TIMAR-53892 format. One record per residue (C-alpha): x, y negated, z; residue in one letter. Coordinates in steps of 0.02 Angstrom, whole numbers, padded with zeros to 5 digits, always signed. Layout:
BEGIN
XYZA
...
***
This chain:
BEGIN
+02226+00097-04008M
+02269+00282-04024S
+02403+00238-04154G
+02498+00139-04021D
+02495+00289-03904N
+02560+00404-04042D
+02708+00289-04073Q
+02749+00281-03887A
+02745+00471-03872M
+02864+00493-04021E
+03001+00379-03952M
+03154+00468-03882D
+03202+00433-03703D
+03367+00335-03709P
+03419+00409-03541V
+03344+00584-03528P
+03447+00627-03372V
+03518+00510-03240I
+03693+00566-03193T
+03827+00521-03069R
+03903+00400-03196T
+03740+00302-03206H
+03731+00290-03017F
+03912+00235-02999E
+03891+00102-03133E
+03737+00032-03046A
+03823+00031-02877M
+03978-00055-02946S
+03872-00208-02983N
+03770-00204-02822A
+03793-00330-02684R
+03725-00348-02509R
+03561-00438-02486S
+03583-00472-02299V
+03723-00552-02199T
+03843-00460-02085E
+03766-00557-01940Y
+03592-00488-01979D
+03662-00311-01995L
+03746-00323-01825N
+03589-00398-01747K
+03484-00253-01812F
+03615-00126-01757E
+03611-00193-01579Q
+03420-00193-01578F
+03411-00014-01640R
+03540+00050-01517Q
+03447-00033-01374K
+03272+00030-01420F
+03308+00196-01507D
+03403+00314-01389P
+03414+00453-01519A
+03498+00334-01642Y
+03614+00268-01507A
+03672+00446-01469A
+03706+00479-01654K
+03812+00324-01683V
+03928+00347-01536A
+04070+00373-01661G
+04008+00232-01777K
+04040+00308-01949Q
+03973+00237-02110R
+03874+00347-02227C
+03973+00425-02369T
+03914+00522-02520I
+04001+00689-02547N
+03988+00709-02734W
+04019+00881-02809P
+04167+00887-02926E
+04059+00951-03070D
+03880+00887-03080D
+03837+00983-03240A
+03778+01135-03141S
+03634+01039-03062Q
+03541+01043-03228F
+03568+01227-03267Q
+03461+01366-03195K
+03534+01536-03163E
+03467+01713-03160G
+03282+01748-03131A
+03241+01564-03103A
+03290+01524-03283A
+03185+01668-03351E
+03031+01629-03246D
+03028+01444-03291D
+02880+01411-03406D
+02891+01277-03538D
+02762+01144-03497L
+02743+01090-03678Y
+02721+01256-03768S
***
């Protein structure tokens, strides 16, 4: 049995980091799982019974994702944080 575990540990991760490109590809193939009627029904229910939510949606805007132009920096540490980071595997 330990031989199987050794083989699993030696395999390289085919996707070591999930990036914006991966997310956009996944979302391009996504589709809604509920109908517009059900969404509207839930919206009316929530506005009626959740006053804080009703106050927020007075303008009725959909959620948007504000992606940074360059996502490479999210994986790089700067300054003291990079120096203080201990390697978990050494």
